[in-house]
N, C-alpha and C positions, 0 to 999 in steps of 0.2 A: 482372539478377534483379529481378523485381517483388516488392514486399513489401506485405502487407495487415496493418494494425493494427486490432484489434477493440476498440472502446470510444470514449468521448467526453470523458474527463476530462483533468486536468493531467498525469497519468502518461502518457496516450496522446500528448499533444502533445509531451512530452519525448522519448518513444520515436520519434515521427515525425521530429522535429528531428534526433535523433542518427543514426537509421538512414539518413536522406537524405544524410548526409555520407559514407557508405561508398562506395568506388570500385566495389564490386560491385553496388550498388543502382541500377537505372535509373529506377524510379518507386515512390513510396510512396502507397498508398491508406489511408484511415482511414474505418472504418464504425462509427457514423455521423459521428464527428468533431465539431468545434466551430468557432467562428469563427477560432481560432488555428491549428488543424491545417490549415485551408484555405490558410494562408499557407505552410506547409512541406510540404504533401502535397495530395492530391486527395480530397475528401470523397465518400463514397458513401452514399446514403440507404438504408442497411440497418441495422436495429436490432441491438444486440449480442446480443440474445436470439433473433434470427431465424436459427437455426442452418442450416436448409435454404437460406435466401436467401444466407447467407454462403458456404456450400459451392458453390452454383451460380455465384456471382460468382468465387470463387477458381478454379473449374474453367474458366470461360469466359475469364478473363483470364490463365490459366496462371501463377498466383501461385507464386513459388518458395519463399516463406517467409511463413507467417502467424504473427503475434505477438498473443497474447490478453492484453488489459489487465485487465479486471475479473474478479472471482472467479465470478460467477454462471454465465457460459457454460462455465467450466471444470468447475464442479460438475455442470452439466447434460450434460457429455459431448462438448463440441465437439471435443476432441482425438481422441477415439475415432472420431467421425464423419469427420473429415478424414483420419485415418490409414487407416481402412478404405477410403477413396476414393483412397489412394495419394498424398496431398498431404503436404508437409512443414509441420509446425506446431510451434511452441514453446510448451510448457505441459504440465502433468500430465494423466494420464488421469482419467476420472471417479472411479475407485476411489482413486487417489492424492490427488485434490483434496478428498477427505473430510477430510483434515487440517485444512482451513479450513471445510469445509461443516458439520462437526460438532465443536464444542468438546469434547464428551464423547469422541468417537472419538480426538481429539488427545490428551486426557489418558490414555486407555488405551494409546496408542502410547508416550507418554512413560514410563508406568509399566513397560510391558514392556521398553522399551529402557534402563531404569534411568537416565533423564535427570532431573535435578533440576527440580522444579516446585513450585508452591504446593500445600499439602494441600487436599483438596477433598472435597465430598460431592455426589452427584447426586440430583435429585428430579424426579419427574414429576407431583406433586400440590402445589398451593400450600399447603394446610393442613399437610402434612408438613414442608415447608420452613420455614414460619412457626413451627411447633412446635419445630423444631430450633434456630432462632436464639433463640427465647425460652428454651428449656431451658438452652442453653449461654451465654446472655447475650452472644451473639456481637456484637462491635463490630469496627470496622476490618476489614471483609470486602468481598469483591467478588462481585456477583451477575452471572452471565453467561447470556444466552440461548444455547441450544445451537446454533441454526442461524444462517444468514446474516442480518445486520441492518444492512448498509451501514455497518459500523464504529461503530454506536451501541448495540449490545446488551450493553454492559459498564457496570455501575454500581458505582462505588466508594462504600461506605457507612461513615460514621464513627460513626453512632449506631444503636441498636436500632430506633427508629422509622423511620429511613431504610431499613434492611434490609427491614423488613416492607413498607414502601411500594414498594420496588423489586421484591420478589417479586410483589406484587399487580399492579403495573404490567405486568410481563412475562407472568405466567401467568393473571391474571384479566381485566385490561383488554385483554390481547392487543396491547400497543403495537407488537410486532414480528411479529404474526401467528403463523404456524405455527412460526417460529423459537423461540417461547417454549413449545413443548409440553413441553420439559424444560429444566431449568436446572442450573447448577453454582453451588454456594456454596463459595467458597474463601477461604483466608487472604489478607490484604492484605500483599504483600511490600514491604519498604522497601529503598531503595537508589537507584542511578542507572540510568535506563532507557537501553537502546540497541537499535538496529535493525540486524540483520545480514542482508543479502540475499546469497544464494549462488546461483550458477548451477550446476546439477547435471544429470548425464545418467544417473543410476542407479548409476554406479560411480566417477565423478570429481566432486570438489567444488571449485569456484572461487569463493571468497568475494570479494565486492565491497567497496569502501571502506565502513567503518562510518559510520552516521549516527545522529542523535537526533531523534525526532519530538516534537511538542508537542501532546498529545491534548486537554488541557483548553481550554475556550473562552476563558478570561480570563487576563490577566496574573497571574504568580505561581502558575500552575497551579491557578487557581480556576475554578469553574463546571462545567458538564456536559461529559462526554466528547463529542468530535466525531470526524469522519473525519481530523482532523489540521489544525492551524492554522499549521504551519510546521515546518521541519527544517533541520539543518545537517550538513555533512560536512567533515572527519572528526569522529567523536565523540571528544572528549578522553578520556573514560573508557575507551575501548577501545585500549589500547596493544598492542604486538606479542605480549607474553606472554598478555594477556587474549584476544586473537583466537585464538592457538594453543589456549588452553584451551577456547574456544567450539567450535572445529572438532573437537577431540578428544573433548570431553565431551558435546557437544550434537548437532552436525550428523552426525558419522560414526555414532554409535549410532542416531540416528533413521533414517538411510538404510539401515542394516543391518536394522533392524526392519521397515521398509517392504518391503524385499526378501524377508525371511522371510515376510511376510504376502502375498506375491505381488501387491504394489501398487507395483512399481518406479516411482520418482519421477524424472521429467525436467521441468525447468523452473526456476522461481525458488522456492527454499525460503527463506522470509522468517521469521526468528526474532525475535519480540519478546521481549526479555530484560530481567530485572532483575538488575543486578550487586549482589549482596548480600554481606554479610560472610562468608557461607559459599561464595561463588563464584557463577557465573552460573546463574540459574534461568529457565526458559522461562515467559513469560506466555501466549504463544499462538504458533501458526504461521499464516502466510498462505502462499498457494501462487501468488503473483503479485507483480509489482513493487509496492512500497508507494507511496502517494500521500499526502503530498508528498515522501517520502524520495527517490524516483526523480529528482526535479528537480535537487537539489544533487549527487547522486551522478553523474548523467550529465554535469553541467556539468564535473566533474573527470576524467571518463574520457577518456583519450587514445587508447585502442585502438579497433579497428574493432568496433562493437557487432554488426553483422550477421554478422561472422565468428564471434563468440562464440556467438550465439544459434543460428546454423545448425549449428555443431559440436555444441552441446548437443542439439539436436533429432535429430541423426543418431547420437548416442552416441559422439562423437569428441572430447570435450573434452581428452583426454589428448594430442591431436595438435597442439594450438595453444599459442602462448606465453601466459604469464600476463599479465593486463591490466596496463597501465601507467597511472599517475595523475598529474595535475597536482598538485604538492605544495601549491598554494594552497587554502585552504578556500572553501567555497561556502555561502551562506545563502539559504533560500527562505522568503518571508513570504506567507502566504495572505491574500488580501483576500476578505472574505465579505459576503454579503447581510444586511441588517438582519433580525434575528429568528433567523438560523441559530444553533444547530442545530434550532431549532423551525420554525414557519411563517415563510415569507418570500415576497416578491413577485418575480415574474419580469418580463422585458420592459422593464427600465429601461435607458436609453441610457448607454453607457460612454464617458467622455471622457478624453483625455490619453494614449492608448496610443501615439500617434506620438511624443509628447515623451519618454515612458519609453524607447522604442526607440532614441532617439538617445544614450542614456547608455552609456558604455563599460563593458564586462564585465558587462552586464545582459541577461537574457532574460526576457521576460514570457510565461510559459506560461499558456495559457487552460485553464480547467477547466469552469465552468458558464457558457458563452457561446453565442450564436448570432448569425448575421448576417442582418439584415432590411433589404433594399433598400440594402445597403452600409453599414448602421449596426450596430456591435457592440452587442448588448444582453445583459443578464444572463439566465441560463437555468439557475440552480442556486444552491445555498447557498454553496458554495465557488466563487468566480467566477474568481479569478486566483491564480497562484503566481508571485510576483515574485522572481526568483532572480538572485543576483549572485555573482561570484567576486572575491576580493580577496587582498591580501598577508597578511592576518591575519583572524581572526574579526571583530574590531571593524571592520576596513576593509570586509569583505564585507557586514557588517550595515549599515554606513553607506550603501554603494552601493545595497543592496536597498531600504532605507527612503527613500532619495532618489528612487528610481523610484516607490515607493508614493505619494509625495506628488504625483507627476505625474498620477495616475489618479484619476478621481472618477465616482461615480454616487450617486444619492440613497440615503443609508443605508449607504454603504460603510464597513467597519470592519476592523480587524485587531488582533492582539496587538502590543504594542510591545516585547516582551522576548524575541523569538525569538533563540536562540543565547546568551543571557546566562549560561546554566549552564556554558558552555564556558570562561568566564573564570577 
């Protein structure tokens, strides 16, 4: 079976690496891919948003399974397009993908499903939102752009002036374009964060190993939100009873509500959760594999990923065995470009990748890279996801940071405390 992966980030490199290990997979293509996916798959020069081009390629190459990495093609309806053409594709339909495409729609689903989430208000005018936070002297709140904003449209505000500035940034300055036509103003939940990725086929839910992302740019969870500066798995805060509660109180009711709304969900249902004193509460849903959570999770997966994704795409998850996991933990450290999550330079030569590749139990997943005349160069804000598996969280962290020290480019940086909350 030939497999096509859509996307070009660290998540897609991890998917390519893992799917290539399947006995049923004869070839893996990645469109458009990066310098790292070229090592584990064959890159195809088709953009992730070129849906007709992707369809033509899948048909001409007789692709047996397409796996969509980023959210934008899902929201744009790539699954509907491929399904109508008779092709097997893993991911939610356009209607189901609105769970991520609109944070307001997500909140409405959670409310109808009676799933716990933060209290919220919806606004389509900046003046009304500012008046609300002024009137209620609201502090410790979260301002969210409604639409897709590449993981950056969520602003945590601790003071009133920060809240007002965030509203203006999104709705007046249009920092995230049309994604900021509407916003959510919601309470800031306190507790331990966890990411739960579950493979679902509309009727069966298969949770993957829990992980914990690090969204803030700087050590100690300071600085602005990013697309994720690192992750580790398993998440210490999610023990077996907690996972059971998440499945029963969060995932199952959400799936039932989506079915009632005739938006049956197939693909990855990714719940970003806050584990509060009152139990798990949903921060947001994503409708695809997380990045960088996918990297440590797939490092630990022992089962055949192609078998799992193919069964989900066909609505046959109940016919395969539950996934098995390496009991050892894994840690992923994101190496970023100078200036990220703001402006940054591209095209800088990356050195030391060969040295890092020699280290045991380490895999360097490429995210924002490209190959120019055989030289790997930076091509994004999050450049690499250096991932290691170890006998313990401290051991996995040590191995990951040892590999980080091998790799250099001008301005390279990373957080130094990835996984410390697990201790």
